[in-house]
DOMAR-73728 format. One record per residue (C-alpha): x, y, z; residue number from 1. Coordinates in pm, whole numbers, plus 50000, padded with zeros to 5 digits. Layout:
<sites>
     px     py     pz  num
      X      Y      Z  NUM
...
</sites>
This chain:
<sites>
     px     py     pz  num
  58199  38746  45111    1
  57874  38807  45302    2
  57635  38522  45360    3
  57264  38590  45384    4
  56919  38431  45381    5
  56600  38567  45227    6
  56239  38489  45294    7
  56000  38312  45057    8
  55949  38620  44840    9
  56310  38612  44729   10
  56358  38990  44699   11
  56679  39156  44817   12
  56492  39381  45056   13
  56360  39072  45232   14
  56700  38954  45364   15
  56664  38872  45733   16
  57001  38712  45815   17
  57343  38851  45722   18
  57693  38727  45813   19
  57986  38955  45740   20
  58260  38813  45962   21
  58635  38768  45905   22
  58632  39050  45653   23
  58884  39281  45821   24
  58647  39580  45835   25
  58718  39868  46075   26
  58383  40041  46033   27
  58037  39916  45946   28
  57983  39967  45572   29
  57689  40184  45465   30
  57565  39931  45209   31
  57444  39714  45495   32
  57156  39958  45549   33
  56999  39831  45227   34
  56878  39530  45425   35
  56635  39725  45638   36
  56446  39431  45792   37
  56744  39230  45915   38
  56666  39007  46212   39
  57017  38866  46265   40
  57351  39030  46192   41
  57692  38871  46245   42
  57989  39111  46235   43
  58220  38900  46448   44
  58594  38859  46394   45
  58661  39196  46238   46
  58844  39511  46351   47
  58554  39731  46461   48
  58654  39977  46734   49
  58329  40149  46834   50
  57953  40161  46781   51
  57824  40517  46765   52
  57469  40649  46764   53
  57518  40754  46403   54
  57640  40414  46282   55
  57457  40206  46023   56
  57320  39985  46298   57
  57073  40253  46399   58
  56876  40176  46081   59
  56790  39819  46185   60
  56471  39864  46383   61
  56380  39494  46358   62
  56717  39348  46460   63
  56684  39058  46708   64
  57040  38921  46728   65
  57372  39102  46695   66
  57711  38929  46709   67
  58012  39157  46762   68
  58243  38901  46920   69
  58617  38919  46857   70
  58653  39278  46746   71
  58832  39573  46908   72
  58530  39761  47034   73
  58604  39984  47331   74
  58286  40190  47332   75
  57915  40165  47251   76
  57739  40500  47250   77
  57493  40542  47538   78
  57250  40706  47295   79
  57219  40410  47060   80
  56866  40400  46925   81
  56691  40213  46649   82
  56847  39868  46667   83
  56829  39864  47048   84
  56448  39852  47059   85
  56391  39488  46955   86
  56735  39336  47021   87
  56716  39013  47221   88
  57069  38875  47187   89
  57387  39082  47210   90
  57723  38909  47186   91
  58022  39135  47234   92
  58282  38911  47398   93
  58655  38935  47337   94
  58660  39309  47281   95
  58797  39606  47477   96
  58485  39736  47647   97
  58538  39925  47970   98
  58176  40009  48051   99
  57821  39874  48019  100
  57647  40208  48061  101
  57469  40156  47728  102
  57276  39852  47851  103
  56966  40018  47995  104
  56845  40108  47643  105
  56818  39740  47545  106
  56491  39681  47728  107
  56403  39363  47536  108
  56744  39200  47575  109
  56736  38833  47679  110
  57101  38727  47639  111
  57410  38937  47707  112
  57764  38808  47646  113
  58051  39041  47740  114
  58314  38784  47840  115
  58682  38880  47813  116
  58670  39258  47798  117
  58831  39528  48015  118
  58530  39605  48233  119
  58634  39718  48581  120
  58302  39853  48707  121
  57935  39835  48614  122
  57730  40147  48683  123
  57460  40127  48949  124
  57179  40161  48696  125
  57322  39949  48415  126
  57066  39669  48457  127
  56769  39890  48538  128
  56465  39807  48327  129
  56612  39487  48179  130
  56319  39279  48299  131
  56347  39037  48005  132
  56715  38954  48053  133
  56761  38578  48109  134
  57133  38511  48064  135
  57450  38704  48153  136
  57797  38589  48047  137
  58056  38831  48186  138
  58353  38616  48288  139
  58718  38719  48259  140
  58686  39091  48323  141
  58812  39296  48619  142
  58498  39340  48826  143
  58511  39380  49203  144
  58137  39418  49259  145
  57794  39358  49107  146
  57546  39648  49101  147
  57225  39614  49299  148
  57031  39697  48982  149
  57080  39334  48878  150
  56783  39272  49103  151
  56569  39439  48835  152
  56635  39147  48603  153
  56345  38944  48738  154
  56358  38699  48444  155
  56726  38620  48496  156
  56799  38245  48482  157
  57177  38224  48438  158
  57462  38435  48579  159
  57814  38348  48471  160
  58065  38596  48615  161
  58376  38386  48672  162
  58744  38487  48701  163
  58693  38828  48859  164
  58772  38998  49191  165
  58420  39016  49333  166
  58417  39008  49713  167
  58044  39001  49789  168
  57702  38963  49634  169
  57433  39233  49663  170
  57200  39072  49919  171
  56885  39269  49842  172
  56921  39207  49469  173
  56952  38829  49495  174
  56639  38812  49705  175
  56447  38924  49396  176
  56603  38680  49149  177
  56340  38413  49194  178
  56384  38280  48838  179
  56759  38219  48872  180
  56858  37861  48785  181
  57237  37879  48754  182
  57494  38087  48942  183
  57856  38044  48829  184
  58112  38260  49011  185
  58422  38048  49050  186
  58764  38211  49083  187
  58648  38528  49256  188
  58725  38667  49602  189
  58392  38599  49770  190
  58427  38556  50145  191
  58063  38474  50221  192
  57718  38421  50074  193
  57422  38638  50174  194
  57143  38461  50360  195
  56907  38621  50107  196
  57025  38370  49850  197
  56740  38155  49978  198
  56513  38384  49776  199
  56649  38223  49457  200
  56404  37940  49500  201
  56462  37792  49152  202
  56839  37762  49178  203
  56966  37425  49052  204
  57338  37487  49000  205
  57579  37688  49216  206
  57945  37704  49113  207
  58164  37883  49368  208
  58495  37698  49343  209
  58815  37889  49421  210
  58689  38174  49635  211
  58761  38269  49998  212
  58432  38154  50149  213
  58471  38060  50515  214
  58106  37985  50588  215
  57777  37933  50412  216
  57443  38044  50557  217
  57191  37794  50691  218
  56940  37947  50450  219
  57112  37776  50157  220
  56949  37457  50280  221
  56614  37598  50165  222
  56719  37567  49800  223
  56560  37226  49764  224
  56580  37227  49383  225
  56959  37240  49393  226
  57125  36957  49195  227
  57488  37075  49171  228
  57682  37254  49446  229
  58051  37332  49394  230
  58239  37484  49687  231
  58588  37349  49626  232
  58898  37558  49697  233
  58748  37771  49974  234
  58807  37803  50349  235
  58510  37615  50488  236
  58556  37454  50830  237
  58198  37349  50891  238
  57875  37293  50701  239
  57519  37370  50811  240
  57383  37084  51021  241
  57076  37060  50797  242
  57270  37051  50470  243
  57099  36719  50402  244
  56778  36908  50327  245
  56916  36951  49975  246
  56749  36624  49884  247
  56782  36671  49507  248
  57158  36722  49512  249
  57339  36498  49262  250
  57689  36655  49265  251
  57862  36803  49569  252
  58221  36926  49543  253
  58409  37029  49856  254
  58774  36964  49769  255
  59052  37173  49926  256
  58868  37317  50224  257
  58935  37288  50598  258
  58649  37056  50694  259
  58716  36847  51004  260
  58385  36665  51021  261
  58062  36621  50833  262
  57707  36653  50967  263
  57502  36339  51013  264
  57249  36486  50769  265
  57484  36388  50485  266
  57292  36064  50488  267
  56986  36243  50352  268
  57141  36298  50008  269
  56945  36010  49861  270
  56994  36132  49501  271
  57361  36223  49515  272
  57581  36059  49251  273
  57916  36234  49286  274
  58083  36347  49609  275
  58431  36508  49617  276
  58587  36566  49960  277
  58958  36555  49872  278
  59218  36751  50066  279
  59031  36843  50380  280
  59106  36759  50743  281
  58844  36490  50792  282
  58923  36235  51062  283
  58603  36036  51028  284
  58293  36011  50816  285
  57946  35942  50955  286
  57795  35597  50924  287
  57500  35765  50750  288
  57715  35757  50435  289
  57568  35414  50393  290
  57241  35579  50294  291
  57389  35735  49979  292
  57274  35443  49769  293
  57282  35635  49438  294
  57645  35735  49478  295
  57858  35661  49172  296
  58180  35847  49256  297
  58328  35903  49604  298
  58665  36067  49665  299
  58805  36114  50015  300
  59176  36131  49934  301
  59417  36359  50116  302
  59237  36363  50451  303
  59321  36222  50797  304
  59077  35933  50803  305
  59167  35646  51032  306
  58873  35427  50938  307
  58586  35387  50694  308
  58248  35268  50825  309
  58130  34923  50723  310
  57809  35087  50601  311
  57998  35190  50288  312
  57915  34842  50164  313
  57558  34965  50111  314
  57665  35188  49821  315
  57569  34931  49562  316
  57593  35173  49266  317
  57944  35295  49351  318
  58189  35266  49060  319
  58480  35488  49170  320
  58628  35502  49521  321
  58942  35699  49610  322
  59071  35706  49969  323
  59447  35736  49913  324
  59672  35951  50133  325
  59487  35903  50460  326
  59578  35721  50782  327
  59379  35405  50728  328
  59510  35093  50902  329
  59239  34870  50759  330
  58965  34867  50501  331
  58612  34735  50552  332
  58543  34389  50418  333
  58197  34514  50318  334
  58358  34672  50011  335
  58342  34324  49866  336
  57968  34375  49828  337
  58021  34650  49571  338
  57965  34450  49255  339
  57968  34760  49034  340
  58295  34902  49167  341
  58539  34962  48880  342
  58823  35164  49031  343
  58959  35180  49387  344
  59269  35355  49521  345
  59375  35291  49881  346
  59744  35376  49834  347
  59957  35578  50077  348
  59790  35454  50393  349
  59890  35214  50671  350
  59690  34915  50557  351
  59845  34578  50645  352
  59601  34344  50472  353
  59335  34327  50203  354
  59025  34114  50277  355
  59007  33807  50055  356
  58632  33857  50029  357
  58687  34172  49823  358
  58761  33990  49502  359
  58471  33751  49536  360
  58217  34033  49516  361
  58394  34298  49307  362
  58287  34145  48978  363
  58330  34470  48779  364
  58671  34575  48912  365
  58900  34718  48643  366
  59170  34899  48840  367
  59314  34889  49190  368
  59605  35070  49355  369
  59723  34943  49696  370
  60082  35074  49681  371
  60267  35240  49969  372
  60099  35049  50250  373
  60219  34777  50488  374
  60074  34483  50302  375
  60285  34167  50317  376
  60039  33913  50180  377
  59787  33967  49903  378
  59480  33740  49867  379
  59502  33498  49576  380
  59130  33549  49518  381
  59232  33836  49291  382
  59253  33578  49011  383
  58874  33558  49023  384
  58845  33923  48918  385
  58828  33865  48544  386
  58755  34229  48459  387
  59077  34365  48614  388
  59291  34567  48374  389
  59522  34769  48599  390
  59668  34641  48922  391
  59941  34831  49097  392
  60088  34711  49421  393
  60458  34798  49412  394
  60479  34557  49697  395
  60845  34626  49759  396
  60735  34974  49875  397
  60463  34841  50102  398
  60675  34758  50406  399
  60908  34974  50605  400
  61199  34755  50498  401
  61363  34851  50173  402
  61333  34516  50001  403
  61117  34338  49748  404
  60873  34071  49856  405
  60825  33848  49555  406
  60628  33588  49748  407
  60330  33814  49802  408
  60190  33739  49457  409
  60387  33445  49320  410
  60482  33442  48954  411
  60255  33145  48895  412
  59958  33343  49022  413
  60061  33641  48813  414
  60068  33423  48504  415
  59724  33288  48585  416
  59594  33641  48617  417
  59745  33739  48284  418
  59598  33443  48103  419
  59262  33448  48278  420
  59183  33812  48208  421
  59118  33949  47862  422
  59346  34243  47766  423
  59476  34278  48119  424
  59762  34500  48230  425
  59904  34370  48560  426
  60162  34563  48756  427
  60338  34381  49044  428
  60685  34375  49193  429
  60771  34094  48953  430
  60588  34213  48644  431
  60612  34569  48513  432
  60510  34537  48152  433
  60499  34810  47891  434
  60125  34846  47907  435
  60169  35055  48219  436
  60341  35327  48021  437
  60072  35327  47757  438
  59819  35433  48018  439
  59966  35782  48004  440
  60066  35855  47646  441
  59719  35950  47523  442
  59631  35624  47346  443
  59327  35512  47542  444
  59123  35360  47259  445
  59223  35011  47372  446
  59027  35061  47696  447
  58664  35094  47574  448
  58514  35005  47911  449
  58581  35355  48044  450
  58240  35518  48043  451
  58139  35872  48129  452
  58457  35973  48314  453
  58760  36035  48094  454
  59039  35777  48093  455
  59300  36037  48172  456
  59126  36164  48487  457
  59050  35819  48621  458
  59399  35686  48564  459
  59565  35990  48716  460
  59338  35945  49016  461
  59418  35576  49031  462
  59794  35583  48984  463
  59884  35940  49073  464
  60002  36235  48867  465
  60354  36229  49015  466
  60406  35869  48914  467
  60291  35948  48562  468
  60535  36237  48537  469
  60818  36033  48688  470
  60778  35776  48414  471
  60782  36039  48143  472
  60411  36030  48068  473
  60235  36321  47904  474
</sites>
């Protein structure tokens, strides 16, 4: 049954909103034309196959929003008139479109959604004249390029063209997109960024994960409004020396690249809150990291680090620190100054001792993983950490000898920990209680202290996905 709204007059010819979705229609019924002043029309989730110039839609000269999502539309007539004049929102995702040649007629269009179609190419003039277009959603198609006419969309604020085969961006076009705020193009085949991207002076979010980018231009450092930069899963070996000019950056993702070192200017990210540098080839990090005083989340796992600078103790807002799978032989005692630290993973290194001072200052610590190191003695000051919920040492794996060392944390100390801490799950060589398994079966409601980061992600990061799978976790 159709759903509609009428204006204050209450007459049938005053209907301005009509929903006729999930009705199984293959063509647009003629009776719809009775509602001549429709502003919004929802025909989603039907079996429509095409929109011709002679269809009923041509009668709606005041139509503002049209929803054709989840149909079987393969063609929209290039000569569509009438409804195209005032249309501002066109949603036609999850259809079978192969072309966008009809677009240039929608001169007042502000939002276009054509995600999940069969579009392989976009004609050179498809975006010509669309000066009011603000948002493009075109992910999950088969595009290999973007037409230069996109530069005509001078009001464009958001481009989302993910999961394609695009190899490069039209340099001259991006120079004109001065209103662009968000660029999302992850899972493409981009091998570089044009230096002209600096013309997008209002850019705040760039998402370019999982491409083939081997270098980024120095000009990107001129985008001083940038808050989120995602470059994970690329082929970067170096970063611009003045990357620190991005002073408003709050999230920087660089996982799975080939970075060997970081520029000293990293210390200029005075607003950064999350920094992901997993799975690179880093052998050291600059002491200027100590200037990142707003950092909340730092992950350096899967690198070749041999040391961590003592200046890391300056990161007083840090809550999550992951440095597993490196070549660390020691850890800085200054970590004990991090009173807000909640989770730390230093497993799979070559660490032979943990500073006793750690547990005097880590007053918020909830989880720690020190397994697969060379630790033979663990500081008894851990009993002072009353917030600890998850402790994993697997101390019998910590030395090169294949034996268990029960004296590292005596049973008496373990009992004190268990009784001193409210709702604590302690994992040691002598105590492997069932609570460990419950960390991975989806029942996380008993751990309310987990804040903005999901329990599953934190615990996988803390204990490791392989260990979860080995124990039969989901």
